C-alpha positions in Angstrom: 42.0 91.9 103.5 41.8 93.6 107.4 45.8 92.5 107.1 45.6 95.3 103.5 43.5 97.9 105.4 45.8 97.4 108.8 48.5 98.0 106.6 47.7 100.4 104.5 46.7 102.6 107.8 50.3 102.6 108.7 51.9 102.7 105.2 49.7 106.1 105.6 50.5 106.7 109.7 54.0 106.8 108.0 53.8 108.8 105.5 52.2 111.7 107.4 55.4 111.7 110.0 57.4 111.4 107.6 56.1 114.6 105.2 55.6 116.3 108.4 60.2 115.5 109.1 60.9 116.9 105.7 58.4 119.8 106.0 59.9 120.7 110.5 63.3 120.0 108.3 63.2 122.0 104.8 61.9 124.9 107.3 64.7 125.1 110.3 67.1 124.8 106.1 65.4 127.3 104.9 65.9 129.6 108.2 69.6 128.7 108.5 69.9 129.4 104.9 68.6 132.9 106.0 70.7 133.3 107.7 73.7 132.3 106.8 73.8 132.7 102.9 75.0 136.6 103.3 77.7 135.6 105.3 78.4 132.6 102.7 78.0 135.4 99.5 80.4 138.0 101.1 83.3 134.6 101.7 82.0 133.8 98.1 82.7 137.2 97.1 86.0 138.2 98.3 87.6 134.5 97.6 86.6 135.6 93.9 87.7 139.0 93.7 91.3 138.0 95.2 
């Protein structure tokens, strides 16, 4: 019983850490995307025109 509760706590901690990492990653991706989306769009636009 004690082992199970310890395991549960560990799983919850891992989940929280993973969630935090995913949030940071998604934020960085959003920043990068907003920074480079105009560049990529203009590049794509020019390649479509040609």
